[in-house]
PDB file of N, CA, C, O and CB in Angstrom:
ATOM      1  N   MET A   1     -21.709   4.640  -3.902  1.00  0.00           N
ATOM      2  CA  MET A   1     -20.632   5.353  -3.245  1.00  0.00           C
ATOM      3  C   MET A   1     -19.547   5.666  -4.273  1.00  0.00           C
ATOM      4  O   MET A   1     -19.046   4.776  -4.960  1.00  0.00           O
ATOM      5  CB  MET A   1     -20.058   4.528  -2.060  1.00  0.00           C
ATOM      6  N   THR A   2     -19.203   6.922  -4.363  1.00  0.00           N
ATOM      7  CA  THR A   2     -18.128   7.315  -5.265  1.00  0.00           C
ATOM      8  C   THR A   2     -16.818   7.387  -4.489  1.00  0.00           C
ATOM      9  O   THR A   2     -16.787   7.737  -3.309  1.00  0.00           O
ATOM     10  CB  THR A   2     -18.440   8.674  -5.942  1.00  0.00           C
ATOM     11  N   LEU A   3     -15.760   7.051  -5.175  1.00  0.00           N
ATOM     12  CA  LEU A   3     -14.440   7.092  -4.555  1.00  0.00           C
ATOM     13  C   LEU A   3     -13.819   8.458  -4.807  1.00  0.00           C
ATOM     14  O   LEU A   3     -12.991   8.618  -5.703  1.00  0.00           O
ATOM     15  CB  LEU A   3     -13.526   5.958  -5.103  1.00  0.00           C
ATOM     16  N   THR A   4     -14.217   9.421  -4.026  1.00  0.00           N
ATOM     17  CA  THR A   4     -13.695  10.767  -4.156  1.00  0.00           C
ATOM     18  C   THR A   4     -12.285  10.826  -3.579  1.00  0.00           C
ATOM     19  O   THR A   4     -12.036  10.362  -2.466  1.00  0.00           O
ATOM     20  CB  THR A   4     -14.617  11.781  -3.455  1.00  0.00           C
ATOM     21  N   ARG A   5     -11.394  11.387  -4.329  1.00  0.00           N
ATOM     22  CA  ARG A   5      -9.986  11.474  -3.931  1.00  0.00           C
ATOM     23  C   ARG A   5      -9.853  12.151  -2.565  1.00  0.00           C
ATOM     24  O   ARG A   5     -10.413  13.225  -2.343  1.00  0.00           O
ATOM     25  CB  ARG A   5      -9.170  12.248  -4.991  1.00  0.00           C
ATOM     26  N   ASN A   6      -9.109  11.519  -1.653  1.00  0.00           N
ATOM     27  CA  ASN A   6      -8.896  12.123  -0.337  1.00  0.00           C
ATOM     28  C   ASN A   6      -7.481  11.915   0.205  1.00  0.00           C
ATOM     29  O   ASN A   6      -7.235  12.147   1.388  1.00  0.00           O
ATOM     30  CB  ASN A   6      -9.890  11.560   0.640  1.00  0.00           C
ATOM     31  N   LEU A   7      -6.550  11.482  -0.647  1.00  0.00           N
ATOM     32  CA  LEU A   7      -5.170  11.278  -0.221  1.00  0.00           C
ATOM     33  C   LEU A   7      -4.241  12.247  -0.944  1.00  0.00           C
ATOM     34  O   LEU A   7      -4.330  12.410  -2.161  1.00  0.00           O
ATOM     35  CB  LEU A   7      -4.733   9.826  -0.477  1.00  0.00           C
ATOM     36  N   GLY A   8      -3.364  12.877  -0.203  1.00  0.00           N
ATOM     37  CA  GLY A   8      -2.367  13.761  -0.779  1.00  0.00           C
ATOM     38  C   GLY A   8      -1.158  12.990  -1.278  1.00  0.00           C
ATOM     39  O   GLY A   8      -1.058  11.779  -1.083  1.00  0.00           O
ATOM     40  N   ARG A   9      -0.254  13.689  -1.914  1.00  0.00           N
ATOM     41  CA  ARG A   9       0.928  13.069  -2.526  1.00  0.00           C
ATOM     42  C   ARG A   9       1.798  12.355  -1.484  1.00  0.00           C
ATOM     43  O   ARG A   9       2.178  11.201  -1.681  1.00  0.00           O
ATOM     44  CB  ARG A   9       1.760  14.131  -3.261  1.00  0.00           C
ATOM     45  N   PHE A  10       2.110  13.031  -0.386  1.00  0.00           N
ATOM     46  CA  PHE A  10       2.963  12.422   0.638  1.00  0.00           C
ATOM     47  C   PHE A  10       2.276  11.214   1.272  1.00  0.00           C
ATOM     48  O   PHE A  10       2.915  10.190   1.512  1.00  0.00           O
ATOM     49  CB  PHE A  10       3.323  13.454   1.722  1.00  0.00           C
ATOM     50  N   ASP A  11       0.991  11.330   1.539  1.00  0.00           N
ATOM     51  CA  ASP A  11       0.230  10.233   2.142  1.00  0.00           C
ATOM     52  C   ASP A  11       0.231   9.016   1.222  1.00  0.00           C
ATOM     53  O   ASP A  11       0.415   7.889   1.683  1.00  0.00           O
ATOM     54  CB  ASP A  11      -1.219  10.675   2.443  1.00  0.00           C
ATOM     55  N   ARG A  12       0.029   9.235  -0.063  1.00  0.00           N
ATOM     56  CA  ARG A  12       0.047   8.135  -1.027  1.00  0.00           C
ATOM     57  C   ARG A  12       1.413   7.467  -1.082  1.00  0.00           C
ATOM     58  O   ARG A  12       1.511   6.240  -1.096  1.00  0.00           O
ATOM     59  CB  ARG A  12      -0.341   8.637  -2.414  1.00  0.00           C
ATOM     60  N   LEU A  13       2.466   8.278  -1.112  1.00  0.00           N
ATOM     61  CA  LEU A  13       3.818   7.733  -1.182  1.00  0.00           C
ATOM     62  C   LEU A  13       4.149   6.928   0.069  1.00  0.00           C
ATOM     63  O   LEU A  13       4.722   5.842  -0.021  1.00  0.00           O
ATOM     64  CB  LEU A  13       4.837   8.857  -1.371  1.00  0.00           C
ATOM     65  N   ALA A  14       3.791   7.457   1.233  1.00  0.00           N
ATOM     66  CA  ALA A  14       4.053   6.755   2.488  1.00  0.00           C
ATOM     67  C   ALA A  14       3.302   5.430   2.538  1.00  0.00           C
ATOM     68  O   ALA A  14       3.863   4.416   2.954  1.00  0.00           O
ATOM     69  CB  ALA A  14       3.657   7.630   3.684  1.00  0.00           C
ATOM     70  N   ARG A  15       2.044   5.429   2.118  1.00  0.00           N
ATOM     71  CA  ARG A  15       1.260   4.192   2.099  1.00  0.00           C
ATOM     72  C   ARG A  15       1.859   3.166   1.152  1.00  0.00           C
ATOM     73  O   ARG A  15       1.925   1.978   1.469  1.00  0.00           O
ATOM     74  CB  ARG A  15      -0.180   4.483   1.701  1.00  0.00           C
ATOM     75  N   LEU A  16       2.294   3.631  -0.009  1.00  0.00           N
ATOM     76  CA  LEU A  16       2.863   2.727  -0.995  1.00  0.00           C
ATOM     77  C   LEU A  16       4.156   2.092  -0.490  1.00  0.00           C
ATOM     78  O   LEU A  16       4.333   0.878  -0.592  1.00  0.00           O
ATOM     79  CB  LEU A  16       3.119   3.466  -2.299  1.00  0.00           C
ATOM     80  N   VAL A  17       5.050   2.901   0.050  1.00  0.00           N
ATOM     81  CA  VAL A  17       6.349   2.395   0.517  1.00  0.00           C
ATOM     82  C   VAL A  17       6.175   1.477   1.727  1.00  0.00           C
ATOM     83  O   VAL A  17       6.708   0.367   1.746  1.00  0.00           O
ATOM     84  CB  VAL A  17       7.288   3.569   0.874  1.00  0.00           C
ATOM     85  N   LEU A  18       5.438   1.931   2.728  1.00  0.00           N
ATOM     86  CA  LEU A  18       5.272   1.114   3.932  1.00  0.00           C
ATOM     87  C   LEU A  18       4.460  -0.149   3.657  1.00  0.00           C
ATOM     88  O   LEU A  18       4.754  -1.214   4.200  1.00  0.00           O
ATOM     89  CB  LEU A  18       4.598   1.929   5.030  1.00  0.00           C
ATOM     90  N   GLY A  19       3.441  -0.025   2.813  1.00  0.00           N
ATOM     91  CA  GLY A  19       2.641  -1.195   2.462  1.00  0.00           C
ATOM     92  C   GLY A  19       3.456  -2.233   1.716  1.00  0.00           C
ATOM     93  O   GLY A  19       3.372  -3.425   2.011  1.00  0.00           O
ATOM     94  N   ALA A  20       4.249  -1.781   0.746  1.00  0.00           N
ATOM     95  CA  ALA A  20       5.102  -2.702  -0.008  1.00  0.00           C
ATOM     96  C   ALA A  20       6.132  -3.360   0.900  1.00  0.00           C
ATOM     97  O   ALA A  20       6.416  -4.550   0.762  1.00  0.00           O
ATOM     98  CB  ALA A  20       5.807  -1.965  -1.151  1.00  0.00           C
ATOM     99  N   LEU A  21       6.686  -2.591   1.822  1.00  0.00           N
ATOM    100  CA  LEU A  21       7.653  -3.151   2.774  1.00  0.00           C
ATOM    101  C   LEU A  21       7.003  -4.241   3.629  1.00  0.00           C
ATOM    102  O   LEU A  21       7.597  -5.300   3.836  1.00  0.00           O
ATOM    103  CB  LEU A  21       8.228  -2.037   3.680  1.00  0.00           C
ATOM    104  N   LEU A  22       5.804  -3.993   4.118  1.00  0.00           N
ATOM    105  CA  LEU A  22       5.102  -5.004   4.917  1.00  0.00           C
ATOM    106  C   LEU A  22       4.841  -6.274   4.117  1.00  0.00           C
ATOM    107  O   LEU A  22       5.008  -7.380   4.629  1.00  0.00           O
ATOM    108  CB  LEU A  22       3.781  -4.442   5.438  1.00  0.00           C
ATOM    109  N   VAL A  23       4.432  -6.113   2.862  1.00  0.00           N
ATOM    110  CA  VAL A  23       4.157  -7.285   2.020  1.00  0.00           C
ATOM    111  C   VAL A  23       5.435  -8.076   1.771  1.00  0.00           C
ATOM    112  O   VAL A  23       5.426  -9.305   1.841  1.00  0.00           O
ATOM    113  CB  VAL A  23       3.527  -6.857   0.678  1.00  0.00           C
ATOM    114  N   VAL A  24       6.521  -7.391   1.484  1.00  0.00           N
ATOM    115  CA  VAL A  24       7.800  -8.080   1.250  1.00  0.00           C
ATOM    116  C   VAL A  24       8.246  -8.819   2.503  1.00  0.00           C
ATOM    117  O   VAL A  24       8.712  -9.955   2.423  1.00  0.00           O
ATOM    118  CB  VAL A  24       8.887  -7.078   0.812  1.00  0.00           C
ATOM    119  N   LEU A  25       8.107  -8.179   3.657  1.00  0.00           N
ATOM    120  CA  LEU A  25       8.481  -8.845   4.905  1.00  0.00           C
ATOM    121  C   LEU A  25       7.587 -10.050   5.193  1.00  0.00           C
ATOM    122  O   LEU A  25       8.043 -11.034   5.776  1.00  0.00           O
ATOM    123  CB  LEU A  25       8.412  -7.859   6.069  1.00  0.00           C
ATOM    124  N   ALA A  26       6.327  -9.980   4.791  1.00  0.00           N
ATOM    125  CA  ALA A  26       5.426 -11.122   4.959  1.00  0.00           C
ATOM    126  C   ALA A  26       5.807 -12.262   4.018  1.00  0.00           C
ATOM    127  O   ALA A  26       5.769 -13.433   4.398  1.00  0.00           O
ATOM    128  CB  ALA A  26       3.969 -10.698   4.711  1.00  0.00           C
ATOM    129  N   ILE A  27       6.169 -11.911   2.804  1.00  0.00           N
ATOM    130  CA  ILE A  27       6.582 -12.936   1.824  1.00  0.00           C
ATOM    131  C   ILE A  27       7.824 -13.670   2.304  1.00  0.00           C
ATOM    132  O   ILE A  27       7.929 -14.888   2.158  1.00  0.00           O
ATOM    133  CB  ILE A  27       6.851 -12.297   0.443  1.00  0.00           C
ATOM    134  N   THR A  28       8.761 -12.930   2.875  1.00  0.00           N
ATOM    135  CA  THR A  28      10.006 -13.556   3.343  1.00  0.00           C
ATOM    136  C   THR A  28       9.839 -14.263   4.685  1.00  0.00           C
ATOM    137  O   THR A  28      10.751 -14.952   5.142  1.00  0.00           O
ATOM    138  CB  THR A  28      11.099 -12.510   3.457  1.00  0.00           C
ATOM    139  N   GLY A  29       8.689 -14.098   5.311  1.00  0.00           N
ATOM    140  CA  GLY A  29       8.441 -14.762   6.589  1.00  0.00           C
ATOM    141  C   GLY A  29       9.041 -14.047   7.781  1.00  0.00           C
ATOM    142  O   GLY A  29       9.110 -14.615   8.870  1.00  0.00           O
ATOM    143  N   THR A  30       9.472 -12.828   7.599  1.00  0.00           N
ATOM    144  CA  THR A  30      10.112 -12.077   8.664  1.00  0.00           C
ATOM    145  C   THR A  30       9.131 -11.630   9.738  1.00  0.00           C
ATOM    146  O   THR A  30       9.443 -11.690  10.928  1.00  0.00           O
ATOM    147  CB  THR A  30      10.813 -10.883   8.093  1.00  0.00           C
ATOM    148  N   ILE A  31       7.948 -11.182   9.327  1.00  0.00           N
ATOM    149  CA  ILE A  31       7.004 -10.626  10.301  1.00  0.00           C
ATOM    150  C   ILE A  31       5.722 -11.432  10.451  1.00  0.00           C
ATOM    151  O   ILE A  31       4.925 -11.139  11.342  1.00  0.00           O
ATOM    152  CB  ILE A  31       6.655  -9.230   9.916  1.00  0.00           C
ATOM    153  N   GLY A  32       5.504 -12.401   9.639  1.00  0.00           N
ATOM    154  CA  GLY A  32       4.321 -13.230   9.785  1.00  0.00           C
ATOM    155  C   GLY A  32       3.170 -12.786   8.895  1.00  0.00           C
ATOM    156  O   GLY A  32       3.315 -11.921   8.032  1.00  0.00           O
ATOM    157  N   VAL A  33       2.039 -13.399   9.131  1.00  0.00           N
ATOM    158  CA  VAL A  33       0.863 -13.221   8.278  1.00  0.00           C
ATOM    159  C   VAL A  33       0.304 -11.808   8.329  1.00  0.00           C
ATOM    160  O   VAL A  33      -0.227 -11.334   7.325  1.00  0.00           O
ATOM    161  CB  VAL A  33      -0.210 -14.197   8.675  1.00  0.00           C
ATOM    162  N   TRP A  34       0.400 -11.127   9.442  1.00  0.00           N
ATOM    163  CA  TRP A  34      -0.200  -9.801   9.562  1.00  0.00           C
ATOM    164  C   TRP A  34       0.432  -8.799   8.612  1.00  0.00           C
ATOM    165  O   TRP A  34      -0.156  -7.750   8.347  1.00  0.00           O
ATOM    166  CB  TRP A  34      -0.077  -9.301  10.982  1.00  0.00           C
ATOM    167  N   GLY A  35       1.597  -9.093   8.102  1.00  0.00           N
ATOM    168  CA  GLY A  35       2.243  -8.207   7.140  1.00  0.00           C
ATOM    169  C   GLY A  35       1.475  -8.067   5.835  1.00  0.00           C
ATOM    170  O   GLY A  35       1.672  -7.106   5.091  1.00  0.00           O
ATOM    171  N   TRP A  36       0.597  -9.029   5.560  1.00  0.00           N
ATOM    172  CA  TRP A  36      -0.224  -8.948   4.356  1.00  0.00           C
ATOM    173  C   TRP A  36      -1.225  -7.803   4.412  1.00  0.00           C
ATOM    174  O   TRP A  36      -1.820  -7.455   3.392  1.00  0.00           O
ATOM    175  CB  TRP A  36      -0.954 -10.250   4.143  1.00  0.00           C
ATOM    176  N   LEU A  37      -1.418  -7.215   5.584  1.00  0.00           N
ATOM    177  CA  LEU A  37      -2.267  -6.029   5.686  1.00  0.00           C
ATOM    178  C   LEU A  37      -1.668  -4.861   4.904  1.00  0.00           C
ATOM    179  O   LEU A  37      -2.369  -3.906   4.571  1.00  0.00           O
ATOM    180  CB  LEU A  37      -2.463  -5.636   7.159  1.00  0.00           C
ATOM    181  N   GLY A  38      -0.401  -4.940   4.621  1.00  0.00           N
ATOM    182  CA  GLY A  38       0.248  -3.918   3.808  1.00  0.00           C
ATOM    183  C   GLY A  38      -0.369  -3.807   2.424  1.00  0.00           C
ATOM    184  O   GLY A  38      -0.287  -2.755   1.789  1.00  0.00           O
ATOM    185  N   ALA A  39      -0.989  -4.890   1.947  1.00  0.00           N
ATOM    186  CA  ALA A  39      -1.655  -4.862   0.646  1.00  0.00           C
ATOM    187  C   ALA A  39      -2.799  -3.851   0.639  1.00  0.00           C
ATOM    188  O   ALA A  39      -3.102  -3.263  -0.399  1.00  0.00           O
ATOM    189  CB  ALA A  39      -2.181  -6.258   0.284  1.00  0.00           C
ATOM    190  N   ILE A  40      -3.430  -3.648   1.788  1.00  0.00           N
ATOM    191  CA  ILE A  40      -4.501  -2.654   1.895  1.00  0.00           C
ATOM    192  C   ILE A  40      -3.934  -1.259   1.685  1.00  0.00           C
ATOM    193  O   ILE A  40      -4.540  -0.438   0.996  1.00  0.00           O
ATOM    194  CB  ILE A  40      -5.208  -2.747   3.269  1.00  0.00           C
ATOM    195  N   PHE A  41      -2.773  -0.985   2.273  1.00  0.00           N
ATOM    196  CA  PHE A  41      -2.138   0.319   2.102  1.00  0.00           C
ATOM    197  C   PHE A  41      -1.726   0.554   0.653  1.00  0.00           C
ATOM    198  O   PHE A  41      -1.878   1.658   0.131  1.00  0.00           O
ATOM    199  CB  PHE A  41      -0.921   0.438   3.016  1.00  0.00           C
ATOM    200  N   VAL A  42      -1.209  -0.476   0.009  1.00  0.00           N
ATOM    201  CA  VAL A  42      -0.822  -0.357  -1.397  1.00  0.00           C
ATOM    202  C   VAL A  42      -2.057  -0.086  -2.260  1.00  0.00           C
ATOM    203  O   VAL A  42      -2.023   0.764  -3.149  1.00  0.00           O
ATOM    204  CB  VAL A  42      -0.097  -1.641  -1.876  1.00  0.00           C
ATOM    205  N   ALA A  43      -3.135  -0.806  -1.995  1.00  0.00           N
ATOM    206  CA  ALA A  43      -4.363  -0.621  -2.773  1.00  0.00           C
ATOM    207  C   ALA A  43      -4.933   0.779  -2.598  1.00  0.00           C
ATOM    208  O   ALA A  43      -5.338   1.407  -3.577  1.00  0.00           O
ATOM    209  CB  ALA A  43      -5.407  -1.656  -2.367  1.00  0.00           C
ATOM    210  N   THR A  44      -4.970   1.276  -1.369  1.00  0.00           N
ATOM    211  CA  THR A  44      -5.508   2.617  -1.149  1.00  0.00           C
ATOM    212  C   THR A  44      -4.616   3.679  -1.784  1.00  0.00           C
ATOM    213  O   THR A  44      -5.109   4.716  -2.228  1.00  0.00           O
ATOM    214  CB  THR A  44      -5.664   2.890   0.348  1.00  0.00           C
ATOM    215  N   ALA A  45      -3.324   3.433  -1.830  1.00  0.00           N
ATOM    216  CA  ALA A  45      -2.416   4.383  -2.484  1.00  0.00           C
ATOM    217  C   ALA A  45      -2.706   4.453  -3.982  1.00  0.00           C
ATOM    218  O   ALA A  45      -2.711   5.541  -4.558  1.00  0.00           O
ATOM    219  CB  ALA A  45      -0.938   3.981  -2.243  1.00  0.00           C
ATOM    220  N   PHE A  46      -2.948   3.312  -4.616  1.00  0.00           N
ATOM    221  CA  PHE A  46      -3.244   3.299  -6.047  1.00  0.00           C
ATOM    222  C   PHE A  46      -4.630   3.853  -6.359  1.00  0.00           C
ATOM    223  O   PHE A  46      -4.826   4.473  -7.404  1.00  0.00           O
ATOM    224  CB  PHE A  46      -3.127   1.891  -6.585  1.00  0.00           C
ATOM    225  N   MET A  47      -5.593   3.636  -5.465  1.00  0.00           N
ATOM    226  CA  MET A  47      -6.945   4.158  -5.678  1.00  0.00           C
ATOM    227  C   MET A  47      -7.059   5.635  -5.320  1.00  0.00           C
ATOM    228  O   MET A  47      -8.021   6.303  -5.700  1.00  0.00           O
ATOM    229  CB  MET A  47      -7.944   3.359  -4.865  1.00  0.00           C
ATOM    230  N   ASN A  48      -6.061   6.143  -4.578  1.00  0.00           N
ATOM    231  CA  ASN A  48      -6.060   7.534  -4.132  1.00  0.00           C
ATOM    232  C   ASN A  48      -7.268   7.829  -3.242  1.00  0.00           C
ATOM    233  O   ASN A  48      -7.787   8.945  -3.223  1.00  0.00           O
ATOM    234  CB  ASN A  48      -6.051   8.479  -5.340  1.00  0.00           C
ATOM    235  N   PHE A  49      -7.694   6.824  -2.519  1.00  0.00           N
ATOM    236  CA  PHE A  49      -8.889   6.930  -1.684  1.00  0.00           C
ATOM    237  C   PHE A  49      -8.731   6.030  -0.461  1.00  0.00           C
ATOM    238  O   PHE A  49      -8.326   4.873  -0.575  1.00  0.00           O
ATOM    239  CB  PHE A  49     -10.167   6.548  -2.489  1.00  0.00           C
ATOM    240  N   CYS A  50      -9.053   6.575   0.705  1.00  0.00           N
ATOM    241  CA  CYS A  50      -9.027   5.800   1.943  1.00  0.00           C
ATOM    242  C   CYS A  50     -10.423   5.834   2.564  1.00  0.00           C
ATOM    243  O   CYS A  50     -10.907   6.908   2.921  1.00  0.00           O
ATOM    244  CB  CYS A  50      -7.953   6.357   2.941  1.00  0.00           C
ATOM    245  N   PRO A  51     -11.077   4.677   2.698  1.00  0.00           N
ATOM    246  CA  PRO A  51     -12.419   4.657   3.270  1.00  0.00           C
ATOM    247  C   PRO A  51     -12.450   5.118   4.728  1.00  0.00           C
ATOM    248  O   PRO A  51     -13.440   5.704   5.166  1.00  0.00           O
ATOM    249  CB  PRO A  51     -12.995   3.267   3.167  1.00  0.00           C
ATOM    250  N   VAL A  52     -11.400   4.866   5.472  1.00  0.00           N
ATOM    251  CA  VAL A  52     -11.351   5.312   6.873  1.00  0.00           C
ATOM    252  C   VAL A  52     -11.312   6.836   6.933  1.00  0.00           C
ATOM    253  O   VAL A  52     -11.969   7.446   7.777  1.00  0.00           O
ATOM    254  CB  VAL A  52     -10.116   4.711   7.603  1.00  0.00           C
ATOM    255  N   TYR A  53     -10.542   7.448   6.040  1.00  0.00           N
ATOM    256  CA  TYR A  53     -10.496   8.909   5.980  1.00  0.00           C
ATOM    257  C   TYR A  53     -11.880   9.470   5.669  1.00  0.00           C
ATOM    258  O   TYR A  53     -12.280  10.494   6.225  1.00  0.00           O
ATOM    259  CB  TYR A  53      -9.475   9.380   4.920  1.00  0.00           C
ATOM    260  N   ARG A  54     -12.608   8.800   4.781  1.00  0.00           N
ATOM    261  CA  ARG A  54     -13.946   9.277   4.424  1.00  0.00           C
ATOM    262  C   ARG A  54     -14.877   9.254   5.621  1.00  0.00           C
ATOM    263  O   ARG A  54     -15.621  10.206   5.855  1.00  0.00           O
ATOM    264  CB  ARG A  54     -14.531   8.435   3.297  1.00  0.00           C
ATOM    265  N   VAL A  55     -14.837   8.169   6.378  1.00  0.00           N
ATOM    266  CA  VAL A  55     -15.681   8.048   7.574  1.00  0.00           C
ATOM    267  C   VAL A  55     -15.337   9.129   8.585  1.00  0.00           C
ATOM    268  O   VAL A  55     -16.226   9.702   9.217  1.00  0.00           O
ATOM    269  CB  VAL A  55     -15.522   6.658   8.214  1.00  0.00           C
ATOM    270  N   LEU A  56     -14.051   9.408   8.739  1.00  0.00           N
ATOM    271  CA  LEU A  56     -13.602  10.406   9.697  1.00  0.00           C
ATOM    272  C   LEU A  56     -13.658  11.836   9.162  1.00  0.00           C
ATOM    273  O   LEU A  56     -13.450  12.789   9.913  1.00  0.00           O
ATOM    274  CB  LEU A  56     -12.208  10.091  10.123  1.00  0.00           C
ATOM    275  N   GLY A  57     -13.939  11.987   7.862  1.00  0.00           N
ATOM    276  CA  GLY A  57     -14.021  13.315   7.264  1.00  0.00           C
ATOM    277  C   GLY A  57     -12.667  13.957   7.031  1.00  0.00           C
ATOM    278  O   GLY A  57     -12.562  15.183   7.013  1.00  0.00           O
ATOM    279  N   LEU A  58     -11.632  13.154   6.852  1.00  0.00           N
ATOM    280  CA  LEU A  58     -10.274  13.665   6.642  1.00  0.00           C
ATOM    281  C   LEU A  58      -9.921  13.714   5.165  1.00  0.00           C
ATOM    282  O   LEU A  58     -10.387  12.890   4.379  1.00  0.00           O
ATOM    283  CB  LEU A  58      -9.260  12.803   7.388  1.00  0.00           C
ATOM    284  N   LYS A  59      -9.100  14.678   4.793  1.00  0.00           N
ATOM    285  CA  LYS A  59      -8.532  14.774   3.455  1.00  0.00           C
ATOM    286  C   LYS A  59      -7.115  15.301   3.610  1.00  0.00           C
ATOM    287  O   LYS A  59      -6.884  16.273   4.330  1.00  0.00           O
ATOM    288  CB  LYS A  59      -9.395  15.699   2.517  1.00  0.00           C
ATOM    289  N   THR A  60      -6.174  14.668   2.942  1.00  0.00           N
ATOM    290  CA  THR A  60      -4.794  15.140   2.999  1.00  0.00           C
ATOM    291  C   THR A  60      -4.362  15.757   1.682  1.00  0.00           C
ATOM    292  O   THR A  60      -3.218  16.196   1.558  1.00  0.00           O
ATOM    293  CB  THR A  60      -3.862  14.001   3.366  1.00  0.00           C
ATOM    294  N   CYS A  61      -5.244  15.802   0.701  1.00  0.00           N
ATOM    295  CA  CYS A  61      -4.888  16.418  -0.576  1.00  0.00           C
ATOM    296  C   CYS A  61      -5.201  17.908  -0.549  1.00  0.00           C
ATOM    297  O   CYS A  61      -6.157  18.345   0.092  1.00  0.00           O
ATOM    298  CB  CYS A  61      -5.634  15.734  -1.737  1.00  0.00           C
ATOM    299  N   GLN A  62      -4.397  18.664  -1.243  1.00  0.00           N
ATOM    300  CA  GLN A  62      -4.541  20.125  -1.263  1.00  0.00           C
ATOM    301  C   GLN A  62      -5.616  20.591  -2.232  1.00  0.00           C
ATOM    302  O   GLN A  62      -6.311  21.569  -1.955  1.00  0.00           O
ATOM    303  CB  GLN A  62      -3.221  20.772  -1.626  1.00  0.00           C
ATOM    304  N   ASP A  63      -5.765  19.910  -3.365  1.00  0.00           N
ATOM    305  CA  ASP A  63      -6.635  20.397  -4.428  1.00  0.00           C
ATOM    306  C   ASP A  63      -7.951  19.633  -4.567  1.00  0.00           C
ATOM    307  O   ASP A  63      -8.579  19.687  -5.624  1.00  0.00           O
ATOM    308  CB  ASP A  63      -5.905  20.341  -5.718  1.00  0.00           C
ATOM    309  N   CYS A  64      -8.366  18.947  -3.556  1.00  0.00           N
ATOM    310  CA  CYS A  64      -9.640  18.222  -3.672  1.00  0.00           C
ATOM    311  C   CYS A  64     -10.638  18.688  -2.649  1.00  0.00           C
ATOM    312  O   CYS A  64     -11.760  18.184  -2.606  1.00  0.00           O
ATOM    313  CB  CYS A  64      -9.424  16.731  -3.525  1.00  0.00           C
TER     314      CYS A  64
END
């Protein structure tokens, strides 16, 4: 399986910011353990690939 780019600039930025916020809130104990799911959003933002988007056939990037 190749990781073909399927995330656009805004989608990547939103995933990075919201994912990091969730992780920080989990570290501080504000929201609990489920906040660690934000790490998945951060990882997909850095990989520029979302496996769920691939399954659903979605792409948010303009040039891919």
